[in-house]
TILOGU-364638 format. One record per residue (C-alpha): residue number from 0; chain; x, y, z. Coordinates in steps of 0.1 Angstrom, whole numbers, plus 5000, padded with zeros to 4 digits. Layout:
# TILOGU-364638
   num   chaine     px     py     pz
   NUM        A      X      Y      Z
...
END
This chain:
# TILOGU-364638
   num   chaine     px     py     pz
     0        A   4844   5089   4953
     1        A   4870   5082   4980
     2        A   4872   5050   5000
     3        A   4889   5043   5033
     4        A   4919   5019   5035
     5        A   4943   5010   5063
     6        A   4981   5014   5059
     7        A   5005   4994   5080
     8        A   5041   5005   5080
     9        A   5063   4989   5107
    10        A   5040   4985   5137
    11        A   5020   5017   5130
    12        A   4985   5014   5114
    13        A   4969   5045   5099
    14        A   4938   5050   5079
    15        A   4936   5071   5047
    16        A   4913   5077   5019
    17        A   4920   5070   4982
    18        A   4900   5073   4950
    19        A   4878   5043   4942
    20        A   4896   5022   4916
    21        A   4931   5031   4928
    22        A   4958   5005   4924
    23        A   4986   4996   4949
    24        A   5009   5017   4927
    25        A   4987   5047   4931
    26        A   4986   5044   4969
    27        A   5023   5037   4973
    28        A   5032   5068   4952
    29        A   5006   5089   4971
    30        A   5024   5079   5003
    31        A   5058   5089   4989
    32        A   5074   5055   4986
    33        A   5093   5042   4956
    34        A   5079   5009   4943
    35        A   5115   4997   4937
    36        A   5123   4999   4974
    37        A   5092   4982   4989
    38        A   5072   4950   4989
    39        A   5034   4954   4994
    40        A   5010   4931   5010
    41        A   4972   4936   5004
    42        A   4952   4919   5031
    43        A   4982   4897   5041
    44        A   4990   4886   5005
    45        A   5020   4899   4985
    46        A   5006   4916   4954
    47        A   5018   4934   4923
    48        A   5015   4971   4918
    49        A   4984   4967   4895
    50        A   4962   4952   4922
    51        A   4931   4973   4929
    52        A   4924   4983   4965
    53        A   4888   4982   4979
    54        A   4870   4997   5008
    55        A   4886   4988   5042
    56        A   4915   4969   5026
    57        A   4948   4968   5046
    58        A   4980   4976   5027
    59        A   5012   4966   5045
    60        A   5043   4984   5033
    61        A   5076   4965   5038
    62        A   5108   4984   5030
    63        A   5134   4963   5012
    64        A   5169   4965   5027
    65        A   5198   4963   5003
    66        A   5235   4968   5006
    67        A   5268   4951   5008
END
C-alpha cells in the first residue's frame, strides 16, 4: 500500500506517494539524490537513512555544499 508524504527541497513542497514501510534512504534514492550529498530532516528533525516514513510525514532534503 502506498502512503502520501511531503517533500521539501529548497522552498518547493511537493507531495508524493511511497510504499508503506519505506525508509528515508528508500525515498531519497527514489527521488534521485545521493545520500552522501544530502542531509535529511523528517518532520523538522535530522534523521539517519534508516528512519521509517509514515503517512503525511514531511521530508526536507538539504543539499550539502562542499569544495575548496
